C-alpha positions in Angstrom: 3.4 7.9 -21.2 6.0 7.6 -18.3 3.1 8.6 -16.0 0.6 5.8 -17.2 -1.5 5.3 -13.8 -1.5 2.0 -12.7 -4.2 0.1 -10.6 -4.1 -2.9 -8.9 -6.6 -5.4 -9.0 -8.7 -6.5 -5.9 -9.8 -9.9 -6.4 -8.0 -12.8 -8.3 -10.8 -12.3 -10.7 -10.9 -8.4 -11.3 -7.7 -8.1 -13.8 -10.1 -7.7 -17.0 -12.0 -4.6 -15.2 -8.7 -2.9 -13.7 -7.3 -2.7 -17.0 -10.4 -1.2 -18.9 -9.9 1.6 -15.6 -6.3 1.6 -16.6 -7.0 2.8 -19.8 -10.2 5.1 -19.0 -7.9 6.7 -16.6 -5.3 7.0 -19.5 -7.6 9.3 -21.2 -8.7 11.3 -18.4 -11.9 9.7 -16.8 -12.2 8.0 -13.5 -14.7 5.0 -13.2 -14.8 2.6 -10.2 -13.6 -0.9 -10.2 -17.4 -2.3 -9.1 -18.6 -0.2 -12.3 -16.5 -1.9 -15.0 -17.1 -5.0 -12.9 -21.3 -4.8 -13.5 -20.5 -3.7 -17.1 -18.3 -6.8 -17.8 -20.3 -9.4 -16.7 -17.5 -10.8 -14.6 -18.2 -14.0 -12.4 -16.3 -16.5 -10.4 -14.0 -17.6 -13.7 -13.4 -14.4 -14.9 -14.2 -12.1 -17.3 -14.2 -12.8 -21.0 -12.7 -10.6 -24.0 -16.2 -10.0 -25.1 -17.1 -8.9 -21.5 -14.5 -6.6 -21.3 -15.2 -5.1 -25.6 -19.1 -4.3 -24.2 -18.4 -2.6 -20.8 -15.2 -0.3 -22.8 -17.7 0.1 -25.4 -20.5 1.5 -23.0 -17.9 4.1 -21.7 -17.9 5.1 -25.2 -14.5 3.4 -26.7 -14.7 1.6 -29.7 -13.0 -2.2 -29.8 -11.5 -4.4 -32.2 -10.8 -7.5 -30.9 -7.9 -9.0 -32.8 -5.2 -11.8 -33.0 -2.0 -9.4 -34.0 1.7 -10.5 -34.8 4.8 -8.9 -33.0 4.8 -6.6 -36.1 1.5 -5.5 -36.4 1.1 -4.8 -32.6 4.3 -2.9 -32.3 3.6 -0.7 -35.7 -0.2 -0.5 -35.9 -1.9 -1.2 -32.4 -2.8 1.9 -31.0 -1.6 2.3 -27.2 -3.0 1.7 -24.8 -4.3 -2.0 -25.5 -5.7 -4.6 -23.4 -3.6 -8.1 -24.2 -4.5 -11.7 -23.2 -1.3 -12.7 -21.1 -0.4 -16.2 -20.6 -4.1 -18.0 -21.9 -5.3 -16.5 -18.4 -4.5 -12.9 -17.2 -5.4 -9.6 -19.2 -3.0 -7.0 -19.0 -2.0 -3.3 -20.3 0.6 -2.6 -23.1 1.2 1.0 -23.1 4.5 1.8 -24.4 7.3 -0.1 -27.2 10.7 1.0 -27.7 12.5 -0.8 -29.4 13.0 -4.3 -27.9 11.3 -3.7 -24.7 7.8 -3.7 -23.8 6.4 -1.7 -21.1 3.9 -3.2 -19.3 0.9 -2.4 -16.6 0.0 -5.8 -14.7 -3.2 -5.5 -12.5 -1.3 -8.1 -10.1 2.6 -6.6 -10.2 2.4 -3.3 -11.4 4.5 -1.7 -14.0 6.4 -4.0 -15.4 9.3 -3.9 -18.8 9.8 -7.3 -20.6 12.3 -8.3 -23.1 11.1 -8.8 -26.8 11.8 -12.2 -26.5 10.2 -13.0 -22.9 7.1 -11.1 -23.9 6.5 -13.1 -26.7 6.8 -16.6 -24.8 3.6 -15.3 -22.7 1.6 -13.9 -25.1 1.3 -16.0 -28.5 -1.0 -18.2 -28.4 -1.7 -19.4 -31.9 -0.9 -18.8 -35.9 -2.3 -17.3 -38.2 -1.7 -18.4 -42.2 1.9 -19.6 -40.4 2.7 -16.6 -38.3 2.6 -16.3 -34.5 -0.6 -14.4 -33.4 -1.6 -13.1 -29.9 -4.6 -12.1 -29.0 -5.1 -8.1 -28.2 -8.1 -6.1 -27.6 -7.8 -2.1 -29.6 -9.5 0.8 -27.7 -10.3 4.0 -29.4 -12.0 6.9 -27.8 -15.2 8.2 -29.1 -16.9 11.4 -28.9 -19.3 9.3 -26.6 -16.5 8.6 -24.5 -15.8 12.1 -23.5 -19.5 13.3 -23.4 -20.6 10.8 -20.5 -19.1 11.8 -17.2 -17.0 9.8 -15.1 -16.8 8.8 -11.6 -15.3 10.8 -8.4 -12.3 8.6 -7.7 -13.4 7.3 -4.0 -10.3 5.8 -3.0 -9.5 5.0 0.4 -7.3 7.7 2.1 -5.6 8.7 5.0 -8.3 10.4 6.5 -11.0 8.1 6.2 -8.2 5.9 8.4 -7.9 8.1 11.1 -11.8 8.2 12.1 -10.6 4.9 13.9 -7.8 6.8 15.8 -9.8 10.1 16.6 -11.9 8.7 19.1 -8.9 8.2 21.2 -7.3 11.3 21.7 -7.0 10.9 25.2 -4.8 7.4 25.1 -3.1 8.9 22.0 -2.1 11.8 24.5 -1.0 9.8 27.2 1.3 7.5 24.7 2.9 10.8 23.7 3.2 12.1 27.5 4.9 8.8 28.5 7.3 8.9 25.1 8.4 12.7 26.4 8.9 11.0 29.9 10.5 7.9 28.7 13.1 10.4 26.4 13.9 12.5 29.3 14.9 9.4 31.6 17.0 8.0 28.5 18.3 11.8 28.1 19.2 12.0 32.4 21.0 8.1 31.9 24.4 9.6 30.1 24.8 12.6 32.4 24.7 10.5 35.6 27.6 7.7 34.4 29.6 10.6 33.4 29.2 12.4 37.1 30.2 8.8 38.9 33.3 8.8 36.8 33.9 12.2 36.8 32.7 13.4 40.6 32.5 10.0 42.6 35.4 7.8 41.7 37.7 10.7 41.0 36.9 12.4 44.5 36.6 8.7 46.0 33.2 9.6 47.0 31.2 6.4 48.0 28.6 7.9 49.5 27.9 10.0 46.0 28.1 6.6 44.2 25.8 5.1 45.9 23.5 8.0 45.4 24.1 8.2 41.5 23.6 3.9 41.6 20.3 4.6 43.5 18.9 7.5 41.2 20.0 5.1 38.1 18.2 2.1 39.5 14.7 4.5 40.2 15.5 5.5 37.1 15.4 2.1 35.7 12.0 1.8 37.8 10.3 4.6 36.3 11.4 3.6 32.8 10.0 0.0 33.4 6.5 1.5 34.9 6.0 3.9 31.7 7.1 1.1 29.2 4.0 -0.9 30.7 1.5 1.7 31.0 2.5 2.5 27.4 1.7 -0.9 26.7 -1.2 -1.5 27.9 -2.7 1.6 26.5 -1.5 0.5 22.9 -2.8 -2.7 23.3 -6.5 -1.2 24.6 -6.4 1.5 21.7 -5.3 -1.8 19.2 -7.8 -4.0 20.5 -10.7 -1.2 19.8 -9.6 -0.3 16.5 -9.4 -4.0 15.8 -13.1 -4.6 16.8 -13.9 -0.9 15.2 -12.6 -2.5 11.8 -13.8 -5.4 11.7 -17.2 -4.6 13.2 -17.6 -2.5 10.0 -16.2 -4.4 7.3 -19.2 -7.4 8.7 -21.9 -5.0 8.7 -20.9 -3.8 4.9 -20.3 -7.4 4.4 -24.3 -8.4 5.3 -25.6 -5.4 3.6 -24.3 -6.7 -0.1 -26.6 -8.3 -2.4 -25.9 -11.9 -3.1 -24.9 -11.4 -6.6 -21.7 -9.9 -4.5 -20.8 -13.3 -3.7 -21.6 -15.4 -6.4 -19.0 -13.4 -8.4 -16.1 -13.7 -5.8 -13.9 -16.5 -4.8 -13.9 -17.8 -1.4 -10.5 -16.9 -0.8 -10.8 -13.6 -2.1 -13.4 -12.7 1.1 -11.2 -14.4 3.1 -8.3 -11.9 2.5 -10.7 -9.1 2.9 -11.5 -9.8 6.5 -7.4 -10.9 7.4 -6.4 -6.9 5.7 -8.3 -5.3 8.7 -5.2 -6.8 11.0 -2.5 -5.0 8.8 -4.8 -1.3 8.7 -4.8 -1.8 11.9 -1.2 -2.8 12.7 -0.3 0.0 10.0 -2.9 2.5 12.8 -1.0 1.8 15.6 1.8 -0.3 16.1 4.0 0.1 13.6 3.3 4.2 13.2 3.4 4.8 16.9 6.9 2.2 17.0 8.0 4.6 14.1 7.4 7.5 16.5 9.1 5.9 19.4 12.3 5.2 17.7 13.0 8.5 15.9 12.3 10.2 19.7 15.3 7.9 21.3 17.4 8.6 17.7 16.7 12.4 18.9 17.7 12.1 22.5 20.7 9.9 21.9 21.8 12.7 19.1 21.2 15.5 21.4 23.7 13.9 23.6 26.4 13.1 20.9 26.1 16.7 20.3 26.8 17.7 23.9 29.6 15.5 24.1 31.6 16.0 20.9 30.4 17.6 17.4 32.6 15.8 15.6 30.8 12.2 16.4 27.8 13.7 16.2 28.5 14.8 12.5 30.3 11.2 11.7 26.8 9.8 13.5 24.8 12.3 10.7 26.3 11.6 7.9 
């Protein structure tokens, strides 16, 4: 039970179908969110408990919608089950242990509530003077196992790489710039040491001037490398950004009108903004992380060369 798979809802009104998706996965079947959305009859206002029940029965569950007391939920209900949460949301209860309730929330992920906090959000009415909450109980039937599930078509990293692979030459240039920049950084400490050990100790002004000129040239070289690297990164980021956004718009234009009838305008706008986060992940953040590790590696080499004890402390 600790390995209960959690899926996150894509849009504000997707909590019901997402709960069904999690429970189906718990019993070994994959269903896409789009399939469950169609079966449950979702609209702009969300999905009803009846719609969820009908969708669950279509994929082979036997369902019971009921108002349960805390004791009934804890001792008699088959878990996982769907509950109506805060009068406006659906979540999955997948485990109850003592006074703790383990919930898979499509909006938040896995959450553990104490009994009192849980009851405050779940209980909604009274039956025979007992406080009750709404639950949808699901039990598998032979039909569930006879039906074939769907392939897991979640987005993976290989699908994102297709936006980067056309720019292999630019990636090579960035890697080359990284190596050159790291090499220039590696030289600077040794030049500084030579100024003290040779130039100052021997009072050789010509040598000091030579080293200072070398350091200035290294600084100019590093600045040029950084400028070229930034320009390449900007160019590549812009092209990737355009590719992601154009693919999104092309797919959006091919969707039927029913898609827009069941989506909030804010959800669609959020999708359009998500491409920027993908682009940042593929370019700026990933490459910045690589540059940081390269710099760390260079200075680690310098520390190891000068003093192993300091290097060991640095690693710790």
